[in-house]
N, C-alpha and C positions, 0 to 999 in steps of 0.2 A: 524322654524322661529318664530312661535307663542310662543313657550316655551321660546326661547331666548329673545324675546321682553318683556315678562312678567318678566323674571329674571333680565334683565338689566334696566327695566323701560323705554324702548324706544318705539317709534312708527314705524310701518311698513306701508308705503303707497303703495297700490297695485292698479294698474290701469288695468282694464280688461273689455272686452265686454262679458265675459262668466258668465252668471247668476248663474251657479252652484257654483261659488266661494262665493256668497252672504252669505251663511250659516256660513262661517268662520269669517265674519267681525263683529266687535263690533259696528261699525258706518259706514253708507253708505252715501256718498256725490255724488249727481248726477251732471253731466255736459252736456250741450248741446251747440254746436257751440262755444266751448271754454269758456263758462260762467257757473258758479254755478247756479243751478236752484232749486226751491222748489220742493220737492217730489210730492206734490199734482198736480203741473203743468205737471210732467212727467206721472203720473197715468191718468190724464185727457186726454192727447194726445194718450196714449196707449189704454185706456179703452174705 
């Protein structure tokens, strides 16, 4: 899929709870309770 997206110039949106997938992403957007959240807010709650 990654190769196809780059060749076609399109975006793949992948939604997952599996942190092992994060290494494949060019950009990570976090959500909490259905809202986009700032990464610093997520790190603060986890850390």
